[in-house]
N, C-alpha and C positions, 0 to 999 in steps of 0.2 A: 463279513470281511469289509472294510472301509476301501470307498476307491480311491486309487493313487490320485495324488495331488497334482492338477495342472502344473506343467512347466510353464514359466514364466518366458516369454518371447526374448531372443538373446538381444543383445544390444549391438547393434551394426553402425560404427561410424564409418561416414564417407567424408571424402577429402572436400573442403571448402576455402574460399578467400576469404582471408582475416582482413577486416577493414581498419579502422584506426581508433585511438582511445578516446579522442575528444575531435569532433568534428559538427558538422552541422545537425547531424541526426541526434548527436549526444546533448546539444544546446537544446532543440526542439524537444526533447523528451525530458530535460530538466525543466523548462517551463511547464510542460504539462503537469510535471509532477507537484510543482510549485502551486498549480490551480487545485489540484486533487488535494493537496493538504489545506488549500483555504477553504475547499468544500468540506473537508472532515471538520472542520471548526462549526460549521453550520449542523454538520450530524450530530455532534458533540451536544449542540443548544436542543436539538429535536430529540435527541434520546435520554435528556435530563430527566423526564420522569421516570422511564425506566430505571435508570442507574441512581433513583434514590430510594428503590423500594427495600425494607428489608431493615436489618441493622447493620450497623458501623463495619462489620465483616462482609457481610452480603454485598452492600455497596462499593466496596474497594474491589471485590471479584468482579462484579459487573463494569466497573469502569475500567479495570486490567482488560476484562475480556472486550470491552469497546477498542481499546487502543490496540489491541493484538488483531481484532477482525479489520481494522483500517490498514495494519502491516500486512495481514493476509492479501488484501485487495492489492496491495501494491505488490506483493509477491506474485500474485496471478498474472498481472500487467506485466510485471519484468520477465517471468517465463514466457510469457506468448510474444514480447519482443524478441527476446533471445531467439526463439524456435522460428519466427520469421524472417530474422537476420542469418540464421545458420543456413535456412531454406534458398535464400537469394544468394547467400555465399556458393552452394553448391551449384547453382545455376551459372553464377561468375566463373568459378573453377572450370566447368564444364566448357564454357565458351574459350577460356585461355588455353583450354588442350586441344582447341581447335585453331589457335592461332589469333584468335580475337582478343586484343588489349581492351581491360574494362576502364571506362571512364570514372572521372573522379566523383560524379554523383553516385555512381555504381557502387563504387568503393565505400560510400559513407551509407548505405544501406547493409552492409557486411558486417558480420559477427566480428566482435573483439571483447575478449574478458574483462577488459577494465573499462568499458565504454558505459556498462551499468552504474560501476560507482562513480564514474566522471558526472553521469547525468544526476545521480542522488546527490552528489557533492553540490552541484549547481544549484539546485532547488534550495538545499541545506543553507549555502551561504546567504540566499535571500531572506530564508526565514531566521536566521541568525541576526542579520540587519535589522529584521523587525521586532526581534525580541531581547537584544543586549543593551539596547539604550536603557529600558525599563530595569533590566536584571541589575546593571550597574547601579542604578539610582534607589531600588527596591528599599523599603523600611519596613519596619513592625507595625502592622495595621493594629491600632488601639481602640478605636471606637469609630462607629458609623452612624449618623444621627438618622433616626426613623420618624416616619411622617407623622405629624400631629393628628390626632383624631379630632373626627368633625364637629363633635360639640365645643372644641375651643374655639371656632369661629364666633360664637355668642358673645365672647370676652373681648371683642377687638377693640371696643371703646373704653376699656378699662386698662389705663396706662399701668398700673400698679402690677396688673398680671401679664400683660402682653410683654412689657420691657424685656423681663429675663427671657422672652422667646425671640428677640429681636435677631438672632442669630439667624433663625430659619427664614428671614426675609431677604438676607443677603443673596445676590443673584451668585448661580453657580458657574463659573467661566470654565470652560473645557480648553486646556492647553494642550501642545502637542504629545506631551508625555501623559497627560492622560489618556488620549486616544490610543498611544503605545501601550499602556497599562490594560486597556480594554481588550486590545488585539492579541497581547500576549496571553491575557487571560482565558481568552477563547479559544487561543491553539493549544494552551494545555490544560483546557477545561476538565479533564477526567481526573487529574491529577489535584486541579483546585479542589472539587468534591470533596476527594478524600481527606482532605485535610483543612476543610473550610472552618471546622470549630476549632482549630487550634492556630493560634498566630504565629507562633515559630515556625509550626510547619508549612503555613501558608508563605512564609517568608522564604525557606528553604525553596519551595516550588517556586516563587519567583525569581529565586537568584540562579536555577538550574532551567529556566524557563529555556532558554538557547538549546539546549539539551534536548528536553524532552519534549520540545515542538517538533524535532527533527526524528524522534524514534521510530514513528511509522516509517520513515523512509529508508530503515534498514532492510525492510522487505523486499523493495526493488532489486538492489544488485544482487541478493540472493537468489531471487528467483531468475534474473536474467543470466546469471553464471551456469544455471543449470540448462540453458537452451540448446546446448550441444547433446546433452543426454537425454533430453525429452526427445529430440529431433532421432537420435539412434534408437531411442525405444519405438518410434514411428515406424522406421526402417525395419526394426525386428519383427514388428506385428505384421508388417505387410508380408516380409517374408516367409513368416509362419503361415499367415492365410494363404498364401499361395502354394506351399508346401502342402498344406491341410487340403485344398483342392486338388493337387497334382496326386496325393493318396486316396482321394476319394475318387478320382476317375480312373485309378488305376485298379480297384476294387472294382468298379462297375464294370470295366473290361473284363477283368477276371471272373465275374459273375456272369456276364452277358457268353462268354466262352465257355464256362462249365454247363449254360444252359443250352448252347447250342449242341455242346459235345454228347449231353443227355438226351436231346432231341433224336441226334444221329443214331445214338444208340438203339432207341426205341424204334427207329424206322427200319 
């Protein structure tokens, strides 16, 4: 006979003071999310060797998994932030019940369902500002000059050979749009790798770069909004643990009582 499944602790929601959707805390979290997304661009470069293993299908799966992993990191951060703010909101509510009015800085640390969305949108605005100029001016990539082999240097004195290659001697000037292009490609590098052999697909990724760069940010508000539920799960686990300890003590008292009665009977 199989053992009965252990019941999950009940969700216990306690009242808490609600903060505001847009305040100093949301702005701070938005800037932090922007920094994390820029760090993701570094992670995309570091993970480049791994995501290029196998065939095209395997590479696509690995690159998508990388983006989902980044979204999962932001989900965990949003969930933890939501739990922390609900916890502080419970403290503020308890103080309000005693007649102590909360200060503005205390309200900014309290949970609001829309604060996660506000923080993610603030970060998304910066990412869109960085990627939109290139997305609007992107063109189909046709050809990229490859470096000349080293043995060509032996023909530098022969003008009939080097004249057709004079284009290679022209200095490369990096403008603002070039820098925005490289930054946009870094922020969407997993998607760029998926279509790197397809000029039309690469153009599509460039055009959609503002949306693709913001994709991992979706994880943060999804995690943040689950803060009250995660906090209720903690309260339920605490209550279940206390009830289990109480039942254990009750059984110990009953067992001690039974041993005492048996001892008295023997006497």
